[in-house]
N, CA, C and O atoms as a GROMACS GRO file, in nm:
protein
  440
    1MET      N    1   1.366   2.811  -0.300
    1MET     CA    2   1.251   2.723  -0.310
    1MET      C    3   1.265   2.606  -0.213
    1MET      O    4   1.168   2.568  -0.147
    2MET      N    5   1.386   2.548  -0.206
    2MET     CA    6   1.409   2.435  -0.118
    2MET      C    7   1.391   2.476   0.029
    2MET      O    8   1.342   2.397   0.110
    3ARG      N    9   1.430   2.596   0.062
    3ARG     CA   10   1.418   2.645   0.200
    3ARG      C   11   1.271   2.655   0.240
    3ARG      O   12   1.237   2.622   0.354
    4ILE      N   13   1.185   2.700   0.149
    4ILE     CA   14   1.041   2.708   0.178
    4ILE      C   15   0.985   2.569   0.204
    4ILE      O   16   0.904   2.551   0.295
    5ALA      N   17   1.025   2.471   0.124
    5ALA     CA   18   0.979   2.333   0.143
    5ALA      C   19   1.023   2.282   0.279
    5ALA      O   20   0.947   2.213   0.347
    6SER      N   21   1.146   2.314   0.321
    6SER     CA   22   1.196   2.271   0.452
    6SER      C   23   1.115   2.334   0.564
    6SER      O   24   1.081   2.268   0.662
    7ILE      N   25   1.086   2.461   0.551
    7ILE     CA   26   1.008   2.532   0.653
    7ILE      C   27   0.867   2.473   0.660
    7ILE      O   28   0.815   2.452   0.769
    8LEU      N   29   0.806   2.448   0.545
    8LEU     CA   30   0.671   2.390   0.544
    8LEU      C   31   0.671   2.251   0.607
    8LEU      O   32   0.578   2.214   0.678
    9GLY      N   33   0.776   2.174   0.580
    9GLY     CA   34   0.788   2.042   0.642
    9GLY      C   35   0.799   2.050   0.793
    9GLY      O   36   0.737   1.971   0.864
   10LEU      N   37   0.876   2.145   0.843
   10LEU     CA   38   0.888   2.164   0.988
   10LEU      C   39   0.756   2.207   1.050
   10LEU      O   40   0.719   2.160   1.157
   11LEU      N   41   0.686   2.296   0.982
   11LEU     CA   42   0.556   2.340   1.033
   11LEU      C   43   0.458   2.225   1.039
   11LEU      O   44   0.384   2.212   1.137
   12ALA      N   45   0.456   2.142   0.937
   12ALA     CA   46   0.366   2.026   0.935
   12ALA      C   47   0.400   1.931   1.048
   12ALA      O   48   0.311   1.880   1.116
   13ALA      N   49   0.528   1.905   1.068
   13ALA     CA   50   0.571   1.815   1.175
   13ALA      C   51   0.537   1.872   1.311
   13ALA      O   52   0.493   1.798   1.399
   14SER      N   53   0.557   2.002   1.331
   14SER     CA   54   0.530   2.061   1.461
   14SER      C   55   0.380   2.066   1.489
   14SER      O   56   0.340   2.055   1.605
   15SER      N   57   0.297   2.081   1.388
   15SER     CA   58   0.153   2.080   1.412
   15SER      C   59   0.107   1.940   1.453
   15SER      O   60   0.014   1.927   1.533
   16TRP      N   61   0.172   1.835   1.400
   16TRP     CA   62   0.138   1.700   1.441
   16TRP      C   63   0.173   1.680   1.588
   16TRP      O   64   0.096   1.622   1.664
   17VAL      N   65   0.290   1.728   1.628
   17VAL     CA   66   0.333   1.714   1.767
   17VAL      C   67   0.239   1.790   1.859
   17VAL      O   68   0.204   1.741   1.967
   18CYS      N   69   0.196   1.909   1.818
   18CYS     CA   70   0.106   1.988   1.901
   18CYS      C   71  -0.029   1.921   1.915
   18CYS      O   72  -0.095   1.936   2.019
   19ALA      N   73  -0.073   1.847   1.813
   19ALA     CA   74  -0.204   1.783   1.816
   19ALA      C   75  -0.204   1.663   1.910
   19ALA      O   76  -0.309   1.621   1.958
   20GLN      N   77  -0.087   1.606   1.935
   20GLN     CA   78  -0.078   1.488   2.019
   20GLN      C   79  -0.118   1.523   2.161
   20GLN      O   80  -0.066   1.618   2.221
   21GLU      N   81  -0.210   1.446   2.215
   21GLU     CA   82  -0.254   1.465   2.353
   21GLU      C   83  -0.219   1.341   2.432
   21GLU      O   84  -0.259   1.230   2.396
   22LEU      N   85  -0.144   1.358   2.538
   22LEU     CA   86  -0.096   1.245   2.617
   22LEU      C   87  -0.204   1.191   2.710
   22LEU      O   88  -0.292   1.264   2.756
   23HIS      N   89  -0.194   1.062   2.736
   23HIS     CA   90  -0.276   0.998   2.838
   23HIS      C   91  -0.213   1.031   2.973
   23HIS      O   92  -0.092   1.052   2.981
   24GLU      N   93  -0.292   1.035   3.076
   24GLU     CA   94  -0.241   1.066   3.211
   24GLU      C   95  -0.125   0.973   3.248
   24GLU      O   96  -0.029   1.017   3.311
   25ALA      N   97  -0.134   0.846   3.210
   25ALA     CA   98  -0.028   0.751   3.241
   25ALA      C   99   0.102   0.788   3.170
   25ALA      O  100   0.211   0.763   3.222
   26GLU      N  101   0.092   0.847   3.049
   26GLU     CA  102   0.211   0.894   2.978
   26GLU      C  103   0.269   1.016   3.047
   26GLU      O  104   0.390   1.026   3.066
   27GLU      N  105   0.182   1.109   3.085
   27GLU     CA  106   0.227   1.232   3.152
   27GLU      C  107   0.300   1.201   3.282
   27GLU      O  108   0.402   1.262   3.313
   28ARG      N  109   0.246   1.106   3.356
   28ARG     CA  110   0.307   1.069   3.484
   28ARG      C  111   0.420   0.969   3.469
   28ARG      O  112   0.484   0.930   3.567
   29GLN      N  113   0.446   0.928   3.345
   29GLN     CA  114   0.554   0.835   3.311
   29GLN      C  115   0.544   0.703   3.387
   29GLN      O  116   0.643   0.651   3.437
   30VAL      N  117   0.421   0.651   3.395
   30VAL     CA  118   0.400   0.523   3.463
   30VAL      C  119   0.359   0.412   3.366
   30VAL      O  120   0.342   0.298   3.408
   31ALA      N  121   0.345   0.445   3.238
   31ALA     CA  122   0.308   0.344   3.138
   31ALA      C  123   0.426   0.323   3.044
   31ALA      O  124   0.455   0.407   2.959
   32TYR      N  125   0.494   0.211   3.060
   32TYR     CA  126   0.606   0.174   2.974
   32TYR      C  127   0.626   0.023   2.985
   32TYR      O  128   0.584  -0.040   3.082
   33SER      N  129   0.689  -0.033   2.884
   33SER     CA  130   0.715  -0.177   2.883
   33SER      C  131   0.825  -0.211   2.982
   33SER      O  132   0.922  -0.136   2.998
   34VAL      N  133   0.810  -0.326   3.048
   34VAL     CA  134   0.906  -0.366   3.150
   34VAL      C  135   0.989  -0.486   3.106
   34VAL      O  136   1.112  -0.484   3.117
   35SER      N  137   0.924  -0.590   3.057
   35SER     CA  138   0.994  -0.715   3.028
   35SER      C  139   0.935  -0.781   2.904
   35SER      O  140   0.816  -0.767   2.875
   36GLY      N  141   1.018  -0.853   2.832
   36GLY     CA  142   0.973  -0.933   2.718
   36GLY      C  143   0.977  -1.080   2.752
   36GLY      O  144   1.007  -1.163   2.666
   37GLU      N  145   0.946  -1.113   2.877
   37GLU     CA  146   0.961  -1.251   2.924
   37GLU      C  147   0.836  -1.337   2.900
   37GLU      O  148   0.849  -1.452   2.858
   38TYR      N  149   0.717  -1.284   2.927
   38TYR     CA  150   0.596  -1.365   2.920
   38TYR      C  151   0.513  -1.325   2.798
   38TYR      O  152   0.451  -1.219   2.795
   39GLN      N  153   0.513  -1.413   2.697
   39GLN     CA  154   0.446  -1.384   2.572
   39GLN      C  155   0.295  -1.408   2.583
   39GLN      O  156   0.250  -1.501   2.650
   40THR      N  157   0.219  -1.323   2.515
   40THR     CA  158   0.074  -1.334   2.511
   40THR      C  159   0.024  -1.262   2.385
   40THR      O  160   0.104  -1.227   2.299
   41GLY      N  161  -0.104  -1.242   2.376
   41GLY     CA  162  -0.159  -1.172   2.260
   41GLY      C  163  -0.270  -1.077   2.303
   41GLY      O  164  -0.331  -1.094   2.408
   42ILE      N  165  -0.295  -0.978   2.220
   42ILE     CA  166  -0.404  -0.885   2.244
   42ILE      C  167  -0.465  -0.850   2.109
   42ILE      O  168  -0.394  -0.826   2.012
   43THR      N  169  -0.597  -0.849   2.103
   43THR     CA  170  -0.669  -0.816   1.980
   43THR      C  171  -0.751  -0.691   2.005
   43THR      O  172  -0.825  -0.682   2.103
   44PHE      N  173  -0.737  -0.595   1.915
   44PHE     CA  174  -0.817  -0.473   1.922
   44PHE      C  175  -0.922  -0.478   1.813
   44PHE      O  176  -0.891  -0.499   1.696
   45GLN      N  177  -1.048  -0.458   1.852
   45GLN     CA  178  -1.160  -0.452   1.758
   45GLN      C  179  -1.217  -0.311   1.761
   45GLN      O  180  -1.262  -0.264   1.865
   46ASN      N  181  -1.214  -0.245   1.646
   46ASN     CA  182  -1.263  -0.108   1.641
   46ASN      C  183  -1.415  -0.110   1.618
   46ASN      O  184  -1.462  -0.128   1.506
   47ARG      N  185  -1.490  -0.091   1.725
   47ARG     CA  186  -1.636  -0.088   1.720
   47ARG      C  187  -1.688   0.055   1.709
   47ARG      O  188  -1.809   0.077   1.711
   48SER      N  189  -1.598   0.151   1.699
   48SER     CA  190  -1.640   0.290   1.684
   48SER      C  191  -1.661   0.319   1.536
   48SER      O  192  -1.638   0.233   1.451
   49GLU      N  193  -1.705   0.438   1.506
   49GLU     CA  194  -1.722   0.480   1.367
   49GLU      C  195  -1.604   0.565   1.320
   49GLU      O  196  -1.607   0.622   1.211
   50ASP      N  197  -1.500   0.571   1.402
   50ASP     CA  198  -1.385   0.655   1.374
   50ASP      C  199  -1.257   0.572   1.366
   50ASP      O  200  -1.256   0.456   1.407
   51VAL      N  201  -1.152   0.632   1.315
   51VAL     CA  202  -1.021   0.568   1.311
   51VAL      C  203  -0.964   0.560   1.452
   51VAL      O  204  -0.979   0.652   1.532
   52ARG      N  205  -0.900   0.448   1.481
   52ARG     CA  206  -0.830   0.429   1.608
   52ARG      C  207  -0.688   0.388   1.576
   52ARG      O  208  -0.664   0.300   1.493
   53ARG      N  209  -0.592   0.452   1.643
   53ARG     CA  210  -0.451   0.418   1.628
   53ARG      C  211  -0.406   0.341   1.751
   53ARG      O  212  -0.442   0.374   1.864
   54ILE      N  213  -0.326   0.238   1.726
   54ILE     CA  214  -0.275   0.153   1.833
   54ILE      C  215  -0.124   0.173   1.842
   54ILE      O  216  -0.051   0.150   1.746
   55TYR      N  217  -0.078   0.217   1.959
   55TYR     CA  218   0.063   0.240   1.984
   55TYR      C  219   0.113   0.147   2.094
   55TYR      O  220   0.045   0.127   2.195
   56TRP      N  221   0.230   0.089   2.074
   56TRP     CA  222   0.301   0.021   2.181
   56TRP      C  223   0.380   0.127   2.255
   56TRP      O  224   0.444   0.212   2.193
   57LEU      N  225   0.376   0.124   2.388
   57LEU     CA  226   0.459   0.213   2.469
   57LEU      C  227   0.586   0.137   2.503
   57LEU      O  228   0.582   0.039   2.578
   58ASP      N  229   0.698   0.181   2.448
   58ASP     CA  230   0.823   0.108   2.459
   58ASP      C  231   0.882   0.115   2.601
   58ASP      O  232   0.815   0.159   2.695
   59TYR      N  233   1.006   0.071   2.614
   59TYR     CA  234   1.071   0.062   2.745
   59TYR      C  235   1.099   0.198   2.808
   59TYR      O  236   1.131   0.206   2.927
   60GLU      N  237   1.087   0.304   2.729
   60GLU     CA  238   1.102   0.440   2.781
   60GLU      C  239   0.968   0.513   2.785
   60GLU      O  240   0.963   0.632   2.818
   61GLY      N  241   0.860   0.443   2.751
   61GLY     CA  242   0.727   0.504   2.750
   61GLY      C  243   0.696   0.583   2.623
   61GLY      O  244   0.599   0.658   2.620
   62LYS      N  245   0.778   0.565   2.520
   62LYS     CA  246   0.758   0.636   2.394
   62LYS      C  247   0.663   0.557   2.304
   62LYS      O  248   0.664   0.434   2.301
   63ARG      N  249   0.581   0.632   2.229
   63ARG     CA  250   0.484   0.572   2.138
   63ARG      C  251   0.551   0.514   2.014
   63ARG      O  252   0.637   0.577   1.952
   64LYS      N  253   0.509   0.392   1.980
   64LYS     CA  254   0.552   0.326   1.856
   64LYS      C  255   0.424   0.279   1.786
   64LYS      O  256   0.356   0.189   1.834
   65LEU      N  257   0.392   0.341   1.672
   65LEU     CA  258   0.268   0.308   1.600
   65LEU      C  259   0.274   0.166   1.545
   65LEU      O  260   0.369   0.130   1.475
   66TYR      N  261   0.173   0.086   1.578
   66TYR     CA  262   0.165  -0.051   1.530
   66TYR      C  263   0.050  -0.072   1.433
   66TYR      O  264   0.059  -0.155   1.343
   67SER      N  265  -0.058   0.002   1.451
   67SER     CA  266  -0.173  -0.024   1.367
   67SER      C  267  -0.266   0.097   1.364
   67SER      O  268  -0.275   0.173   1.461
   68GLU      N  269  -0.333   0.113   1.252
   68GLU     CA  270  -0.438   0.213   1.239
   68GLU      C  271  -0.562   0.138   1.192
   68GLU      O  272  -0.564   0.082   1.083
   69LEU      N  273  -0.665   0.139   1.275
   69LEU     CA  274  -0.785   0.062   1.245
   69LEU      C  275  -0.899   0.151   1.200
   69LEU      O  276  -0.935   0.247   1.268
   70LEU      N  277  -0.954   0.119   1.085
   70LEU     CA  278  -1.075   0.187   1.039
   70LEU      C  279  -1.194   0.127   1.112
   70LEU      O  280  -1.181   0.022   1.175
   71ALA      N  281  -1.308   0.192   1.105
   71ALA     CA  282  -1.430   0.140   1.169
   71ALA      C  283  -1.454  -0.004   1.124
   71ALA      O  284  -1.450  -0.034   1.004
   72GLY      N  285  -1.477  -0.092   1.220
   72GLY     CA  286  -1.507  -0.232   1.191
   72GLY      C  287  -1.387  -0.323   1.176
   72GLY      O  288  -1.403  -0.445   1.170
   73GLN      N  289  -1.267  -0.269   1.171
   73GLN     CA  290  -1.147  -0.352   1.156
   73GLN      C  291  -1.100  -0.403   1.291
   73GLN      O  292  -1.133  -0.348   1.396
   74GLU      N  293  -1.020  -0.509   1.285
   74GLU     CA  294  -0.956  -0.560   1.406
   74GLU      C  295  -0.813  -0.600   1.375
   74GLU      O  296  -0.777  -0.625   1.260
   75GLN      N  297  -0.731  -0.606   1.481
   75GLN     CA  298  -0.590  -0.640   1.466
   75GLN      C  299  -0.546  -0.720   1.587
   75GLN      O  300  -0.564  -0.677   1.701
   76ARG      N  301  -0.487  -0.838   1.562
   76ARG     CA  302  -0.429  -0.917   1.670
   76ARG      C  303  -0.280  -0.888   1.674
   76ARG      O  304  -0.213  -0.887   1.570
   77LEU      N  305  -0.228  -0.864   1.792
   77LEU     CA  306  -0.087  -0.833   1.810
   77LEU      C  307  -0.025  -0.932   1.906
   77LEU      O  308  -0.081  -0.961   2.012
   78ASP      N  309   0.091  -0.985   1.870
   78ASP     CA  310   0.170  -1.065   1.963
   78ASP      C  311   0.243  -0.967   2.052
   78ASP      O  312   0.301  -0.870   2.004
   79THR      N  313   0.240  -0.992   2.182
   79THR     CA  314   0.296  -0.896   2.276
   79THR      C  315   0.345  -0.971   2.399
   79THR      O  316   0.355  -1.094   2.400
   80TYR      N  317   0.375  -0.895   2.502
   80TYR     CA  318   0.422  -0.951   2.628
   80TYR      C  319   0.339  -0.893   2.742
   80TYR      O  320   0.281  -0.785   2.730
   81LEU      N  321   0.333  -0.966   2.850
   81LEU     CA  322   0.245  -0.936   2.962
   81LEU      C  323   0.261  -0.794   3.016
   81LEU      O  324   0.162  -0.734   3.057
   82THR      N  325   0.380  -0.742   3.019
   82THR     CA  326   0.402  -0.609   3.080
   82THR      C  327   0.412  -0.496   2.977
   82THR      O  328   0.462  -0.388   3.008
   83HIS      N  329   0.364  -0.520   2.855
   83HIS     CA  330   0.371  -0.417   2.752
   83HIS      C  331   0.238  -0.344   2.737
   83HIS      O  332   0.137  -0.404   2.700
   84PRO      N  333   0.237  -0.214   2.768
   84PRO     CA  334   0.112  -0.136   2.754
   84PRO      C  335   0.088  -0.094   2.609
   84PRO      O  336   0.181  -0.072   2.532
   85TRP      N  337  -0.041  -0.085   2.575
   85TRP     CA  338  -0.084  -0.043   2.442
   85TRP      C  339  -0.175   0.078   2.458
   85TRP      O  340  -0.274   0.074   2.530
   86LEU      N  341  -0.140   0.185   2.388
   86LEU     CA  342  -0.214   0.310   2.393
   86LEU      C  343  -0.304   0.320   2.270
   86LEU      O  344  -0.260   0.292   2.158
   87VAL      N  345  -0.428   0.359   2.291
   87VAL     CA  346  -0.522   0.381   2.181
   87VAL      C  347  -0.550   0.530   2.172
   87VAL      O  348  -0.580   0.596   2.272
   88THR      N  349  -0.541   0.583   2.048
   88THR     CA  350  -0.570   0.724   2.025
   88THR      C  351  -0.673   0.737   1.914
   88THR      O  352  -0.706   0.640   1.846
   89ASP      N  353  -0.724   0.859   1.899
   89ASP     CA  354  -0.809   0.887   1.784
   89ASP      C  355  -0.718   0.925   1.667
   89ASP      O  356  -0.596   0.916   1.678
   90GLU      N  357  -0.776   0.968   1.557
   90GLU     CA  358  -0.699   0.999   1.437
   90GLU      C  359  -0.607   1.120   1.455
   90GLU      O  360  -0.508   1.134   1.382
   91GLN      N  361  -0.639   1.207   1.551
   91GLN     CA  362  -0.555   1.324   1.579
   91GLN      C  363  -0.452   1.296   1.689
   91GLN      O  364  -0.388   1.388   1.740
   92ASP      N  365  -0.436   1.168   1.725
   92ASP     CA  366  -0.341   1.124   1.827
   92ASP      C  367  -0.374   1.174   1.967
   92ASP      O  368  -0.285   1.190   2.050
   93ARG      N  369  -0.501   1.197   1.993
   93ARG     CA  370  -0.545   1.228   2.130
   93ARG      C  371  -0.566   1.096   2.202
   93ARG      O  372  -0.644   1.011   2.158
   94ALA      N  373  -0.497   1.080   2.313
   94ALA     CA  374  -0.502   0.955   2.389
   94ALA      C  375  -0.643   0.926   2.438
   94ALA      O  376  -0.711   1.014   2.491
   95LEU      N  377  -0.686   0.802   2.421
   95LEU     CA  378  -0.816   0.758   2.469
   95LEU      C  379  -0.804   0.665   2.589
   95LEU      O  380  -0.874   0.681   2.689
   96ASP      N  381  -0.714   0.566   2.579
   96ASP     CA  382  -0.698   0.472   2.690
   96ASP      C  383  -0.571   0.392   2.674
   96ASP      O  384  -0.514   0.384   2.565
   97VAL      N  385  -0.526   0.331   2.784
   97VAL     CA  386  -0.410   0.243   2.784
   97VAL      C  387  -0.458   0.105   2.827
   97VAL      O  388  -0.533   0.092   2.923
   98TYR      N  389  -0.413   0.002   2.754
   98TYR     CA  390  -0.452  -0.136   2.783
   98TYR      C  391  -0.328  -0.221   2.804
   98TYR      O  392  -0.227  -0.205   2.735
   99TYR      N  393  -0.337  -0.312   2.901
   99TYR     CA  394  -0.233  -0.412   2.923
   99TYR      C  395  -0.287  -0.548   2.884
   99TYR      O  396  -0.405  -0.576   2.905
  100PRO      N  397  -0.204  -0.634   2.828
  100PRO     CA  398  -0.247  -0.770   2.797
  100PRO      C  399  -0.271  -0.850   2.924
  100PRO      O  400  -0.223  -0.814   3.032
  101ASP      N  401  -0.345  -0.957   2.910
  101ASP     CA  402  -0.366  -1.053   3.019
  101ASP      C  403  -0.277  -1.174   2.995
  101ASP      O  404  -0.212  -1.185   2.891
  102SER      N  405  -0.274  -1.263   3.092
  102SER     CA  406  -0.191  -1.385   3.076
  102SER      C  407  -0.245  -1.474   2.964
  102SER      O  408  -0.170  -1.552   2.907
  103ARG      N  409  -0.372  -1.463   2.934
  103ARG     CA  410  -0.433  -1.530   2.819
  103ARG      C  411  -0.467  -1.425   2.716
  103ARG      O  412  -0.490  -1.309   2.751
  104ALA      N  413  -0.472  -1.465   2.591
  104ALA     CA  414  -0.502  -1.368   2.484
  104ALA      C  415  -0.626  -1.288   2.518
  104ALA      O  416  -0.728  -1.344   2.560
  105ARG      N  417  -0.618  -1.160   2.501
  105ARG     CA  418  -0.725  -1.065   2.540
  105ARG      C  419  -0.784  -1.001   2.416
  105ARG      O  420  -0.713  -0.975   2.319
  106VAL      N  421  -0.916  -0.973   2.421
  106VAL     CA  422  -0.984  -0.899   2.315
  106VAL      C  423  -1.036  -0.769   2.376
  106VAL      O  424  -1.102  -0.769   2.479
  107VAL      N  425  -1.004  -0.657   2.309
  107VAL     CA  426  -1.045  -0.525   2.356
  107VAL      C  427  -1.135  -0.465   2.248
  107VAL      O  428  -1.094  -0.448   2.133
  108GLU      N  429  -1.258  -0.431   2.286
  108GLU     CA  430  -1.349  -0.363   2.195
  108GLU      C  431  -1.337  -0.213   2.215
  108GLU      O  432  -1.361  -0.161   2.324
  109LEU      N  433  -1.299  -0.145   2.108
  109LEU     CA  434  -1.281   0.000   2.114
  109LEU      C  435  -1.410   0.068   2.072
  109LEU      O  436  -1.469   0.032   1.970
  110ARG      N  437  -1.452   0.163   2.148
  110ARG     CA  438  -1.575   0.238   2.118
  110ARG      C  439  -1.542   0.379   2.082
  110ARG      O  440  -1.632   0.458   2.053
   0.00000   0.00000   0.00000
């Protein structure tokens, strides 16, 4: 019985990985955090009718989930100037990559 649960868990995890669609910047490995020197902020406002996930792309370009926004929600994040933020849909299909500005930035997601 335990073996079946383990197999089902692996299948569920692998289907999540398969559903993930990379942004071109991720595929080309050009979107990753560089420095934590210049602090700033970025606010994401979900103006769509769907769920939006916000990922920080770390120093190796790997996704780190920071927020899941329902329609109409917003989230302010403290960040650094060279840290990219990836927005996906609920199935983790990449929609766009955003970089903060030197002044706090607001991004409206559609």
